[in-house]
PDB file of N, CA, C and O in Angstrom:
ATOM      1  N   UNK A   1      -6.154 -10.879 -13.048  1.00  0.00           N
ATOM      2  CA  UNK A   1      -6.542 -11.426 -14.476  1.00  0.00           C
ATOM      3  C   UNK A   1      -5.761 -10.603 -15.452  1.00  0.00           C
ATOM      4  O   UNK A   1      -5.656  -9.381 -15.348  1.00  0.00           O
ATOM      5  N   UNK A   2      -5.264 -11.253 -16.322  1.00  0.00           N
ATOM      6  CA  UNK A   2      -4.544 -10.523 -17.470  1.00  0.00           C
ATOM      7  C   UNK A   2      -5.513  -9.803 -18.383  1.00  0.00           C
ATOM      8  O   UNK A   2      -6.593 -10.343 -18.623  1.00  0.00           O
ATOM      9  N   UNK A   3      -5.224  -8.663 -18.895  1.00  0.00           N
ATOM     10  CA  UNK A   3      -6.149  -7.862 -19.782  1.00  0.00           C
ATOM     11  C   UNK A   3      -6.549  -8.757 -20.975  1.00  0.00           C
ATOM     12  O   UNK A   3      -7.736  -8.826 -21.294  1.00  0.00           O
ATOM     13  N   UNK A   4      -5.666  -9.397 -21.599  1.00  0.00           N
ATOM     14  CA  UNK A   4      -6.086 -10.140 -22.663  1.00  0.00           C
ATOM     15  C   UNK A   4      -7.241 -11.172 -22.619  1.00  0.00           C
ATOM     16  O   UNK A   4      -7.894 -11.539 -23.596  1.00  0.00           O
ATOM     17  N   UNK A   5      -7.393 -11.584 -21.339  1.00  0.00           N
ATOM     18  CA  UNK A   5      -8.603 -12.456 -21.034  1.00  0.00           C
ATOM     19  C   UNK A   5      -9.912 -11.701 -21.090  1.00  0.00           C
ATOM     20  O   UNK A   5     -10.944 -12.344 -21.278  1.00  0.00           O
ATOM     21  N   UNK A   6      -9.951 -10.420 -20.945  1.00  0.00           N
ATOM     22  CA  UNK A   6     -11.090  -9.546 -20.994  1.00  0.00           C
ATOM     23  C   UNK A   6     -11.048  -8.653 -22.315  1.00  0.00           C
ATOM     24  O   UNK A   6     -11.878  -7.758 -22.472  1.00  0.00           O
ATOM     25  N   UNK A   7     -10.108  -8.908 -23.213  1.00  0.00           N
ATOM     26  CA  UNK A   7      -9.946  -7.986 -24.347  1.00  0.00           C
ATOM     27  C   UNK A   7     -10.693  -8.520 -25.533  1.00  0.00           C
ATOM     28  O   UNK A   7     -10.412  -9.578 -26.096  1.00  0.00           O
ATOM     29  N   UNK A   8     -11.679  -7.697 -25.876  1.00  0.00           N
ATOM     30  CA  UNK A   8     -12.633  -7.925 -27.063  1.00  0.00           C
ATOM     31  C   UNK A   8     -12.109  -7.625 -28.409  1.00  0.00           C
ATOM     32  O   UNK A   8     -12.674  -8.088 -29.400  1.00  0.00           O
ATOM     33  N   UNK A   9     -10.942  -6.794 -28.513  1.00  0.00           N
ATOM     34  CA  UNK A   9     -10.368  -6.391 -29.723  1.00  0.00           C
ATOM     35  C   UNK A   9      -8.784  -6.650 -29.681  1.00  0.00           C
ATOM     36  O   UNK A   9      -8.141  -6.922 -28.667  1.00  0.00           O
ATOM     37  N   UNK A  10      -8.285  -6.513 -30.984  1.00  0.00           N
ATOM     38  CA  UNK A  10      -6.697  -6.584 -31.040  1.00  0.00           C
ATOM     39  C   UNK A  10      -5.926  -5.719 -29.997  1.00  0.00           C
ATOM     40  O   UNK A  10      -6.376  -4.650 -29.583  1.00  0.00           O
ATOM     41  N   UNK A  11      -4.807  -6.217 -29.623  1.00  0.00           N
ATOM     42  CA  UNK A  11      -4.000  -5.521 -28.589  1.00  0.00           C
ATOM     43  C   UNK A  11      -3.595  -4.154 -29.010  1.00  0.00           C
ATOM     44  O   UNK A  11      -3.734  -3.219 -28.221  1.00  0.00           O
ATOM     45  N   UNK A  12      -3.083  -3.966 -30.251  1.00  0.00           N
ATOM     46  CA  UNK A  12      -2.682  -2.591 -30.632  1.00  0.00           C
ATOM     47  C   UNK A  12      -3.883  -1.630 -30.913  1.00  0.00           C
ATOM     48  O   UNK A  12      -3.674  -0.424 -30.782  1.00  0.00           O
ATOM     49  N   UNK A  13      -4.984  -2.015 -31.247  1.00  0.00           N
ATOM     50  CA  UNK A  13      -6.179  -1.309 -31.352  1.00  0.00           C
ATOM     51  C   UNK A  13      -6.689  -0.880 -29.854  1.00  0.00           C
ATOM     52  O   UNK A  13      -7.055   0.240 -29.494  1.00  0.00           O
ATOM     53  N   UNK A  14      -6.609  -2.088 -29.078  1.00  0.00           N
ATOM     54  CA  UNK A  14      -7.062  -1.918 -27.707  1.00  0.00           C
ATOM     55  C   UNK A  14      -6.196  -0.804 -26.863  1.00  0.00           C
ATOM     56  O   UNK A  14      -6.691   0.023 -26.097  1.00  0.00           O
ATOM     57  N   UNK A  15      -4.909  -0.945 -27.139  1.00  0.00           N
ATOM     58  CA  UNK A  15      -4.047   0.065 -26.284  1.00  0.00           C
ATOM     59  C   UNK A  15      -4.335   1.311 -26.706  1.00  0.00           C
ATOM     60  O   UNK A  15      -4.267   2.184 -25.842  1.00  0.00           O
ATOM     61  N   UNK A  16      -4.700   1.700 -28.022  1.00  0.00           N
ATOM     62  CA  UNK A  16      -5.068   3.019 -28.448  1.00  0.00           C
ATOM     63  C   UNK A  16      -6.305   3.457 -27.729  1.00  0.00           C
ATOM     64  O   UNK A  16      -6.305   4.496 -27.069  1.00  0.00           O
ATOM     65  N   UNK A  17      -7.389   2.668 -27.842  1.00  0.00           N
ATOM     66  CA  UNK A  17      -8.586   2.799 -27.098  1.00  0.00           C
ATOM     67  C   UNK A  17      -8.389   3.134 -25.626  1.00  0.00           C
ATOM     68  O   UNK A  17      -9.011   4.023 -25.044  1.00  0.00           O
ATOM     69  N   UNK A  18      -7.379   2.268 -25.021  1.00  0.00           N
ATOM     70  CA  UNK A  18      -7.165   2.515 -23.624  1.00  0.00           C
ATOM     71  C   UNK A  18      -6.611   3.788 -23.334  1.00  0.00           C
ATOM     72  O   UNK A  18      -7.037   4.430 -22.374  1.00  0.00           O
ATOM     73  N   UNK A  19      -5.623   4.259 -24.130  1.00  0.00           N
ATOM     74  CA  UNK A  19      -4.949   5.537 -23.971  1.00  0.00           C
ATOM     75  C   UNK A  19      -6.077   6.588 -24.030  1.00  0.00           C
ATOM     76  O   UNK A  19      -6.234   7.423 -23.139  1.00  0.00           O
ATOM     77  N   UNK A  20      -6.864   6.499 -25.142  1.00  0.00           N
ATOM     78  CA  UNK A  20      -7.965   7.555 -25.397  1.00  0.00           C
ATOM     79  C   UNK A  20      -8.934   7.630 -24.249  1.00  0.00           C
ATOM     80  O   UNK A  20      -9.318   8.667 -23.709  1.00  0.00           O
ATOM     81  N   UNK A  21      -9.281   6.393 -23.945  1.00  0.00           N
ATOM     82  CA  UNK A  21     -10.247   6.302 -22.737  1.00  0.00           C
ATOM     83  C   UNK A  21      -9.672   6.844 -21.390  1.00  0.00           C
ATOM     84  O   UNK A  21     -10.408   7.366 -20.554  1.00  0.00           O
ATOM     85  N   UNK A  22      -8.424   6.709 -21.226  1.00  0.00           N
ATOM     86  CA  UNK A  22      -7.895   7.169 -19.824  1.00  0.00           C
ATOM     87  C   UNK A  22      -7.852   8.819 -20.062  1.00  0.00           C
ATOM     88  O   UNK A  22      -8.067   9.561 -19.104  1.00  0.00           O
ATOM     89  N   UNK A  23      -7.586   9.318 -21.286  1.00  0.00           N
ATOM     90  CA  UNK A  23      -7.603  10.710 -21.390  1.00  0.00           C
ATOM     91  C   UNK A  23      -9.010  11.355 -21.007  1.00  0.00           C
ATOM     92  O   UNK A  23      -9.158  12.327 -20.266  1.00  0.00           O
ATOM     93  N   UNK A  24     -10.007  10.641 -21.644  1.00  0.00           N
ATOM     94  CA  UNK A  24     -11.386  11.084 -21.289  1.00  0.00           C
ATOM     95  C   UNK A  24     -11.758  10.956 -19.797  1.00  0.00           C
ATOM     96  O   UNK A  24     -12.581  11.725 -19.301  1.00  0.00           O
ATOM     97  N   UNK A  25     -11.166  10.006 -19.096  1.00  0.00           N
ATOM     98  CA  UNK A  25     -11.447   9.945 -17.598  1.00  0.00           C
ATOM     99  C   UNK A  25     -10.713  11.006 -16.979  1.00  0.00           C
ATOM    100  O   UNK A  25     -11.305  11.683 -16.138  1.00  0.00           O
ATOM    101  N   UNK A  26      -9.426  11.282 -17.280  1.00  0.00           N
ATOM    102  CA  UNK A  26      -8.729  12.377 -16.735  1.00  0.00           C
ATOM    103  C   UNK A  26      -9.451  13.645 -16.869  1.00  0.00           C
ATOM    104  O   UNK A  26      -9.479  14.412 -15.906  1.00  0.00           O
ATOM    105  N   UNK A  27     -10.044  13.946 -17.980  1.00  0.00           N
ATOM    106  CA  UNK A  27     -10.781  15.327 -18.172  1.00  0.00           C
ATOM    107  C   UNK A  27     -12.100  15.222 -17.380  1.00  0.00           C
ATOM    108  O   UNK A  27     -12.593  16.227 -16.867  1.00  0.00           O
ATOM    109  N   UNK A  28     -12.679  13.988 -17.278  1.00  0.00           N
ATOM    110  CA  UNK A  28     -13.895  13.988 -16.359  1.00  0.00           C
ATOM    111  C   UNK A  28     -13.646  14.211 -14.855  1.00  0.00           C
ATOM    112  O   UNK A  28     -14.467  14.825 -14.173  1.00  0.00           O
ATOM    113  N   UNK A  29     -12.423  13.670 -14.306  1.00  0.00           N
ATOM    114  CA  UNK A  29     -12.109  13.855 -13.012  1.00  0.00           C
ATOM    115  C   UNK A  29     -11.715  15.449 -12.842  1.00  0.00           C
ATOM    116  O   UNK A  29     -12.050  16.042 -11.817  1.00  0.00           O
ATOM    117  N   UNK A  30     -11.041  16.067 -13.821  1.00  0.00           N
ATOM    118  CA  UNK A  30     -10.750  17.433 -13.793  1.00  0.00           C
ATOM    119  C   UNK A  30     -12.027  18.235 -13.792  1.00  0.00           C
ATOM    120  O   UNK A  30     -12.123  19.163 -12.990  1.00  0.00           O
ATOM    121  N   UNK A  31     -13.025  17.959 -14.623  1.00  0.00           N
ATOM    122  CA  UNK A  31     -14.229  18.631 -14.642  1.00  0.00           C
ATOM    123  C   UNK A  31     -14.912  18.570 -13.436  1.00  0.00           C
ATOM    124  O   UNK A  31     -15.450  19.569 -12.961  1.00  0.00           O
ATOM    125  N   UNK A  32     -14.938  17.361 -12.840  1.00  0.00           N
ATOM    126  CA  UNK A  32     -15.709  17.151 -11.500  1.00  0.00           C
ATOM    127  C   UNK A  32     -15.047  17.987 -10.546  1.00  0.00           C
ATOM    128  O   UNK A  32     -15.793  18.591  -9.775  1.00  0.00           O
ATOM    129  N   UNK A  33     -13.739  18.170 -10.417  1.00  0.00           N
ATOM    130  CA  UNK A  33     -12.951  18.771  -9.481  1.00  0.00           C
ATOM    131  C   UNK A  33     -13.270  20.246  -9.628  1.00  0.00           C
ATOM    132  O   UNK A  33     -13.562  20.927  -8.644  1.00  0.00           O
ATOM    133  N   UNK A  34     -13.211  20.761 -10.909  1.00  0.00           N
ATOM    134  CA  UNK A  34     -13.735  22.168 -11.188  1.00  0.00           C
ATOM    135  C   UNK A  34     -15.089  22.643 -10.662  1.00  0.00           C
ATOM    136  O   UNK A  34     -15.338  23.797 -10.313  1.00  0.00           O
ATOM    137  N   UNK A  35     -15.936  21.600 -10.650  1.00  0.00           N
ATOM    138  CA  UNK A  35     -17.396  21.743 -10.065  1.00  0.00           C
ATOM    139  C   UNK A  35     -17.468  21.469  -8.654  1.00  0.00           C
ATOM    140  O   UNK A  35     -18.560  21.460  -8.087  1.00  0.00           O
ATOM    141  N   UNK A  36     -16.432  21.254  -8.065  1.00  0.00           N
ATOM    142  CA  UNK A  36     -16.313  21.078  -6.582  1.00  0.00           C
ATOM    143  C   UNK A  36     -16.668  19.802  -6.100  1.00  0.00           C
ATOM    144  O   UNK A  36     -16.923  19.686  -4.901  1.00  0.00           O
ATOM    145  N   UNK A  37     -16.724  18.853  -6.832  1.00  0.00           N
ATOM    146  CA  UNK A  37     -17.057  17.357  -6.524  1.00  0.00           C
ATOM    147  C   UNK A  37     -15.825  16.705  -6.011  1.00  0.00           C
ATOM    148  O   UNK A  37     -14.818  16.776  -6.715  1.00  0.00           O
ATOM    149  N   UNK A  38     -15.774  16.080  -4.876  1.00  0.00           N
ATOM    150  CA  UNK A  38     -14.566  15.476  -4.324  1.00  0.00           C
ATOM    151  C   UNK A  38     -14.073  14.555  -5.105  1.00  0.00           C
ATOM    152  O   UNK A  38     -14.897  13.829  -5.662  1.00  0.00           O
ATOM    153  N   UNK A  39     -12.688  14.332  -5.356  1.00  0.00           N
ATOM    154  CA  UNK A  39     -12.169  13.417  -6.245  1.00  0.00           C
ATOM    155  C   UNK A  39     -12.430  11.960  -5.627  1.00  0.00           C
ATOM    156  O   UNK A  39     -12.463  11.020  -6.421  1.00  0.00           O
ATOM    157  N   UNK A  40     -12.595  11.739  -4.413  1.00  0.00           N
ATOM    158  CA  UNK A  40     -12.910  10.288  -3.965  1.00  0.00           C
ATOM    159  C   UNK A  40     -14.218  10.013  -4.308  1.00  0.00           C
ATOM    160  O   UNK A  40     -14.483   8.829  -4.519  1.00  0.00           O
ATOM    161  N   UNK A  41     -15.177  10.906  -4.423  1.00  0.00           N
ATOM    162  CA  UNK A  41     -16.647  10.507  -4.768  1.00  0.00           C
ATOM    163  C   UNK A  41     -16.672  10.265  -6.363  1.00  0.00           C
ATOM    164  O   UNK A  41     -17.484   9.479  -6.851  1.00  0.00           O
ATOM    165  N   UNK A  42     -15.818  10.920  -7.091  1.00  0.00           N
ATOM    166  CA  UNK A  42     -15.766  10.624  -8.512  1.00  0.00           C
ATOM    167  C   UNK A  42     -15.025   9.287  -8.828  1.00  0.00           C
ATOM    168  O   UNK A  42     -15.344   8.603  -9.801  1.00  0.00           O
ATOM    169  N   UNK A  43     -14.075   8.961  -8.013  1.00  0.00           N
ATOM    170  CA  UNK A  43     -13.320   7.788  -8.121  1.00  0.00           C
ATOM    171  C   UNK A  43     -14.287   6.620  -7.744  1.00  0.00           C
ATOM    172  O   UNK A  43     -14.292   5.570  -8.386  1.00  0.00           O
ATOM    173  N   UNK A  44     -15.030   6.828  -6.771  1.00  0.00           N
ATOM    174  CA  UNK A  44     -16.085   5.648  -6.315  1.00  0.00           C
ATOM    175  C   UNK A  44     -17.037   5.504  -7.479  1.00  0.00           C
ATOM    176  O   UNK A  44     -17.258   4.400  -7.976  1.00  0.00           O
ATOM    177  N   UNK A  45     -17.613   6.641  -7.924  1.00  0.00           N
ATOM    178  CA  UNK A  45     -18.621   6.531  -9.056  1.00  0.00           C
ATOM    179  C   UNK A  45     -18.024   5.769 -10.269  1.00  0.00           C
ATOM    180  O   UNK A  45     -18.614   4.907 -10.921  1.00  0.00           O
ATOM    181  N   UNK A  46     -16.744   6.228 -10.471  1.00  0.00           N
ATOM    182  CA  UNK A  46     -16.088   5.582 -11.723  1.00  0.00           C
ATOM    183  C   UNK A  46     -15.898   4.085 -11.577  1.00  0.00           C
ATOM    184  O   UNK A  46     -16.131   3.295 -12.491  1.00  0.00           O
ATOM    185  N   UNK A  47     -15.451   3.734 -10.349  1.00  0.00           N
ATOM    186  CA  UNK A  47     -15.121   2.297 -10.123  1.00  0.00           C
ATOM    187  C   UNK A  47     -16.540   1.542 -10.268  1.00  0.00           C
ATOM    188  O   UNK A  47     -16.641   0.469 -10.863  1.00  0.00           O
ATOM    189  N   UNK A  48     -17.562   2.168  -9.702  1.00  0.00           N
ATOM    190  CA  UNK A  48     -18.885   1.298  -9.664  1.00  0.00           C
ATOM    191  C   UNK A  48     -19.259   1.307 -11.149  1.00  0.00           C
ATOM    192  O   UNK A  48     -19.646   0.233 -11.608  1.00  0.00           O
ATOM    193  N   UNK A  49     -19.199   2.377 -11.973  1.00  0.00           N
ATOM    194  CA  UNK A  49     -19.603   2.269 -13.421  1.00  0.00           C
ATOM    195  C   UNK A  49     -18.736   1.373 -14.126  1.00  0.00           C
ATOM    196  O   UNK A  49     -19.207   0.599 -14.959  1.00  0.00           O
ATOM    197  N   UNK A  50     -17.297   1.411 -13.823  1.00  0.00           N
ATOM    198  CA  UNK A  50     -16.514   0.360 -14.556  1.00  0.00           C
ATOM    199  C   UNK A  50     -16.920  -0.978 -14.308  1.00  0.00           C
ATOM    200  O   UNK A  50     -17.083  -1.782 -15.226  1.00  0.00           O
ATOM    201  N   UNK A  51     -17.107  -1.279 -13.003  1.00  0.00           N
ATOM    202  CA  UNK A  51     -17.435  -2.785 -12.610  1.00  0.00           C
ATOM    203  C   UNK A  51     -18.683  -3.310 -13.232  1.00  0.00           C
ATOM    204  O   UNK A  51     -18.743  -4.443 -13.709  1.00  0.00           O
ATOM    205  N   UNK A  52     -19.754  -2.404 -13.220  1.00  0.00           N
ATOM    206  CA  UNK A  52     -21.067  -2.633 -13.801  1.00  0.00           C
ATOM    207  C   UNK A  52     -20.982  -3.010 -15.172  1.00  0.00           C
ATOM    208  O   UNK A  52     -21.495  -4.017 -15.661  1.00  0.00           O
ATOM    209  N   UNK A  53     -20.173  -1.977 -15.885  1.00  0.00           N
ATOM    210  CA  UNK A  53     -19.892  -2.168 -17.354  1.00  0.00           C
ATOM    211  C   UNK A  53     -19.271  -3.490 -17.765  1.00  0.00           C
ATOM    212  O   UNK A  53     -19.641  -4.207 -18.694  1.00  0.00           O
ATOM    213  N   UNK A  54     -18.159  -3.717 -16.834  1.00  0.00           N
ATOM    214  CA  UNK A  54     -17.423  -5.006 -17.178  1.00  0.00           C
ATOM    215  C   UNK A  54     -18.332  -6.201 -17.063  1.00  0.00           C
ATOM    216  O   UNK A  54     -18.388  -7.080 -17.923  1.00  0.00           O
ATOM    217  N   UNK A  55     -19.090  -6.185 -15.875  1.00  0.00           N
ATOM    218  CA  UNK A  55     -20.009  -7.314 -15.720  1.00  0.00           C
ATOM    219  C   UNK A  55     -20.946  -7.532 -16.976  1.00  0.00           C
ATOM    220  O   UNK A  55     -21.201  -8.629 -17.473  1.00  0.00           O
ATOM    221  N   UNK A  56     -21.377  -6.408 -17.370  1.00  0.00           N
ATOM    222  CA  UNK A  56     -22.300  -6.452 -18.527  1.00  0.00           C
ATOM    223  C   UNK A  56     -21.791  -7.025 -19.721  1.00  0.00           C
ATOM    224  O   UNK A  56     -22.507  -7.710 -20.451  1.00  0.00           O
ATOM    225  N   UNK A  57     -20.286  -6.724 -20.030  1.00  0.00           N
ATOM    226  CA  UNK A  57     -19.643  -7.118 -21.239  1.00  0.00           C
ATOM    227  C   UNK A  57     -19.081  -8.472 -21.016  1.00  0.00           C
ATOM    228  O   UNK A  57     -18.980  -9.214 -21.993  1.00  0.00           O
ATOM    229  N   UNK A  58     -18.662  -8.927 -19.716  1.00  0.00           N
ATOM    230  CA  UNK A  58     -17.921 -10.104 -19.602  1.00  0.00           C
ATOM    231  C   UNK A  58     -18.452 -11.075 -18.767  1.00  0.00           C
ATOM    232  O   UNK A  58     -18.011 -12.223 -18.818  1.00  0.00           O
ATOM    233  N   UNK A  59     -19.465 -10.721 -17.900  1.00  0.00           N
ATOM    234  CA  UNK A  59     -20.080 -11.534 -16.902  1.00  0.00           C
ATOM    235  C   UNK A  59     -19.446 -11.493 -15.564  1.00  0.00           C
ATOM    236  O   UNK A  59     -18.339 -10.981 -15.396  1.00  0.00           O
ATOM    237  N   UNK A  60     -20.122 -12.015 -14.635  1.00  0.00           N
ATOM    238  CA  UNK A  60     -19.888 -11.940 -13.231  1.00  0.00           C
ATOM    239  C   UNK A  60     -18.578 -12.625 -12.940  1.00  0.00           C
ATOM    240  O   UNK A  60     -17.727 -12.026 -12.283  1.00  0.00           O
ATOM    241  N   UNK A  61     -18.350 -13.938 -13.424  1.00  0.00           N
ATOM    242  CA  UNK A  61     -17.336 -14.740 -13.059  1.00  0.00           C
ATOM    243  C   UNK A  61     -16.120 -14.202 -13.658  1.00  0.00           C
ATOM    244  O   UNK A  61     -15.133 -14.401 -12.950  1.00  0.00           O
ATOM    245  N   UNK A  62     -15.885 -13.565 -14.771  1.00  0.00           N
ATOM    246  CA  UNK A  62     -14.739 -13.024 -15.344  1.00  0.00           C
ATOM    247  C   UNK A  62     -14.315 -11.857 -14.499  1.00  0.00           C
ATOM    248  O   UNK A  62     -13.149 -11.766 -14.116  1.00  0.00           O
ATOM    249  N   UNK A  63     -15.234 -10.956 -14.196  1.00  0.00           N
ATOM    250  CA  UNK A  63     -15.078  -9.756 -13.328  1.00  0.00           C
ATOM    251  C   UNK A  63     -14.575 -10.104 -12.001  1.00  0.00           C
ATOM    252  O   UNK A  63     -13.617  -9.486 -11.535  1.00  0.00           O
ATOM    253  N   UNK A  64     -15.204 -11.138 -11.298  1.00  0.00           N
ATOM    254  CA  UNK A  64     -14.859 -11.487 -10.108  1.00  0.00           C
ATOM    255  C   UNK A  64     -13.373 -12.103  -9.999  1.00  0.00           C
ATOM    256  O   UNK A  64     -12.694 -11.928  -8.988  1.00  0.00           O
ATOM    257  N   UNK A  65     -12.977 -12.740 -10.964  1.00  0.00           N
ATOM    258  CA  UNK A  65     -11.501 -13.130 -11.201  1.00  0.00           C
ATOM    259  C   UNK A  65     -10.566 -11.927 -11.305  1.00  0.00           C
ATOM    260  O   UNK A  65      -9.454 -11.896 -10.777  1.00  0.00           O
ATOM    261  N   UNK A  66     -11.090 -10.959 -12.012  1.00  0.00           N
ATOM    262  CA  UNK A  66     -10.169  -9.866 -12.238  1.00  0.00           C
ATOM    263  C   UNK A  66     -10.099  -9.152 -10.920  1.00  0.00           C
ATOM    264  O   UNK A  66      -8.980  -8.884 -10.484  1.00  0.00           O
ATOM    265  N   UNK A  67     -11.168  -8.811 -10.236  1.00  0.00           N
ATOM    266  CA  UNK A  67     -11.169  -8.180  -8.886  1.00  0.00           C
ATOM    267  C   UNK A  67     -10.371  -8.968  -7.834  1.00  0.00           C
ATOM    268  O   UNK A  67      -9.741  -8.357  -6.971  1.00  0.00           O
ATOM    269  N   UNK A  68     -10.382 -10.176  -7.880  1.00  0.00           N
ATOM    270  CA  UNK A  68      -9.683 -10.995  -6.864  1.00  0.00           C
ATOM    271  C   UNK A  68      -8.135 -10.737  -7.034  1.00  0.00           C
ATOM    272  O   UNK A  68      -7.352 -10.974  -6.115  1.00  0.00           O
ATOM    273  N   UNK A  69      -7.787 -10.305  -8.098  1.00  0.00           N
ATOM    274  CA  UNK A  69      -6.149 -10.128  -8.319  1.00  0.00           C
ATOM    275  C   UNK A  69      -5.909  -8.591  -7.882  1.00  0.00           C
ATOM    276  O   UNK A  69      -4.751  -8.174  -7.915  1.00  0.00           O
ATOM    277  N   UNK A  70      -6.876  -7.794  -7.503  1.00  0.00           N
ATOM    278  CA  UNK A  70      -6.535  -6.344  -7.197  1.00  0.00           C
ATOM    279  C   UNK A  70      -5.756  -6.168  -5.990  1.00  0.00           C
ATOM    280  O   UNK A  70      -4.817  -5.373  -5.965  1.00  0.00           O
ATOM    281  N   UNK A  71      -6.105  -6.892  -4.947  1.00  0.00           N
ATOM    282  CA  UNK A  71      -5.190  -6.597  -3.702  1.00  0.00           C
ATOM    283  C   UNK A  71      -3.637  -6.760  -3.956  1.00  0.00           C
ATOM    284  O   UNK A  71      -2.782  -5.989  -3.520  1.00  0.00           O
ATOM    285  N   UNK A  72      -3.422  -7.802  -4.672  1.00  0.00           N
ATOM    286  CA  UNK A  72      -1.969  -8.195  -4.953  1.00  0.00           C
ATOM    287  C   UNK A  72      -1.306  -6.958  -5.713  1.00  0.00           C
ATOM    288  O   UNK A  72      -0.198  -6.478  -5.473  1.00  0.00           O
ATOM    289  N   UNK A  73      -2.204  -6.553  -6.663  1.00  0.00           N
ATOM    290  CA  UNK A  73      -1.670  -5.465  -7.744  1.00  0.00           C
ATOM    291  C   UNK A  73      -1.535  -4.210  -6.997  1.00  0.00           C
ATOM    292  O   UNK A  73      -0.541  -3.497  -7.138  1.00  0.00           O
ATOM    293  N   UNK A  74      -2.438  -3.937  -6.257  1.00  0.00           N
ATOM    294  CA  UNK A  74      -2.515  -2.713  -5.445  1.00  0.00           C
ATOM    295  C   UNK A  74      -1.351  -2.738  -4.387  1.00  0.00           C
ATOM    296  O   UNK A  74      -0.676  -1.713  -4.286  1.00  0.00           O
ATOM    297  N   UNK A  75      -1.092  -3.684  -3.690  1.00  0.00           N
ATOM    298  CA  UNK A  75      -0.060  -3.753  -2.657  1.00  0.00           C
ATOM    299  C   UNK A  75       1.245  -3.742  -3.240  1.00  0.00           C
ATOM    300  O   UNK A  75       2.140  -3.225  -2.571  1.00  0.00           O
ATOM    301  N   UNK A  76       1.570  -4.300  -4.568  1.00  0.00           N
ATOM    302  CA  UNK A  76       2.705  -4.211  -5.196  1.00  0.00           C
ATOM    303  C   UNK A  76       3.044  -2.988  -5.892  1.00  0.00           C
ATOM    304  O   UNK A  76       4.133  -2.845  -6.448  1.00  0.00           O
ATOM    305  N   UNK A  77       2.027  -1.991  -5.875  1.00  0.00           N
ATOM    306  CA  UNK A  77       2.338  -0.718  -6.570  1.00  0.00           C
ATOM    307  C   UNK A  77       1.838  -0.674  -7.989  1.00  0.00           C
ATOM    308  O   UNK A  77       2.213   0.213  -8.757  1.00  0.00           O
ATOM    309  N   UNK A  78       0.973  -1.644  -8.357  1.00  0.00           N
ATOM    310  CA  UNK A  78       0.483  -1.543  -9.712  1.00  0.00           C
ATOM    311  C   UNK A  78      -0.386  -0.398 -10.046  1.00  0.00           C
ATOM    312  O   UNK A  78      -0.552  -0.096 -11.228  1.00  0.00           O
ATOM    313  N   UNK A  79      -0.940   0.248  -9.114  1.00  0.00           N
ATOM    314  CA  UNK A  79      -1.833   1.393  -9.407  1.00  0.00           C
ATOM    315  C   UNK A  79      -1.249   2.796  -8.705  1.00  0.00           C
ATOM    316  O   UNK A  79      -1.950   3.805  -8.629  1.00  0.00           O
ATOM    317  N   UNK A  80       0.050   2.737  -8.229  1.00  0.00           N
ATOM    318  CA  UNK A  80       0.645   3.849  -7.676  1.00  0.00           C
ATOM    319  C   UNK A  80       1.397   4.627  -8.747  1.00  0.00           C
ATOM    320  O   UNK A  80       2.403   4.120  -9.244  1.00  0.00           O
ATOM    321  N   UNK A  81       1.005   5.730  -9.102  1.00  0.00           N
ATOM    322  CA  UNK A  81       1.645   6.425 -10.183  1.00  0.00           C
ATOM    323  C   UNK A  81       2.813   7.258  -9.767  1.00  0.00           C
ATOM    324  O   UNK A  81       3.651   7.505 -10.634  1.00  0.00           O
ATOM    325  N   UNK A  82       2.975   7.701  -8.620  1.00  0.00           N
ATOM    326  CA  UNK A  82       4.253   8.473  -8.213  1.00  0.00           C
ATOM    327  C   UNK A  82       4.632   7.594  -7.099  1.00  0.00           C
ATOM    328  O   UNK A  82       3.980   7.490  -6.060  1.00  0.00           O
ATOM    329  N   UNK A  83       5.783   6.929  -7.384  1.00  0.00           N
ATOM    330  CA  UNK A  83       6.461   6.142  -6.378  1.00  0.00           C
ATOM    331  C   UNK A  83       8.034   6.164  -6.481  1.00  0.00           C
ATOM    332  O   UNK A  83       8.524   6.452  -7.573  1.00  0.00           O
ATOM    333  N   UNK A  84       8.809   5.892  -5.469  1.00  0.00           N
ATOM    334  CA  UNK A  84      10.174   6.018  -5.467  1.00  0.00           C
ATOM    335  C   UNK A  84      10.599   4.507  -5.613  1.00  0.00           C
ATOM    336  O   UNK A  84      10.147   3.640  -4.864  1.00  0.00           O
ATOM    337  N   UNK A  85      11.453   4.260  -6.575  1.00  0.00           N
ATOM    338  CA  UNK A  85      11.973   2.811  -6.676  1.00  0.00           C
ATOM    339  C   UNK A  85      13.313   2.851  -5.957  1.00  0.00           C
ATOM    340  O   UNK A  85      14.100   3.765  -6.201  1.00  0.00           O
ATOM    341  N   UNK A  86      13.568   2.004  -5.180  1.00  0.00           N
ATOM    342  CA  UNK A  86      14.825   1.888  -4.403  1.00  0.00           C
ATOM    343  C   UNK A  86      15.636   0.740  -4.842  1.00  0.00           C
ATOM    344  O   UNK A  86      16.714   0.502  -4.298  1.00  0.00           O
TER     345      UNK A  86
END
């Protein structure tokens, strides 16, 4: 699902919020790691929290459509930060 279908605010404002939110998430992951919490446990908890919040904000059907597109995005490298392009 395209982000704009779930986007409650203007794109430029939203982009700023998304960058700031990602910074908060990165700090939370770092803090958890410093406390000895395995990163995969933090990722699982973050994913669960994200999905429940999205359902609360946009409803089950919209989130189900978003999640249905994840396998293709993941397989195509959409969530791979460090990759070599050939």
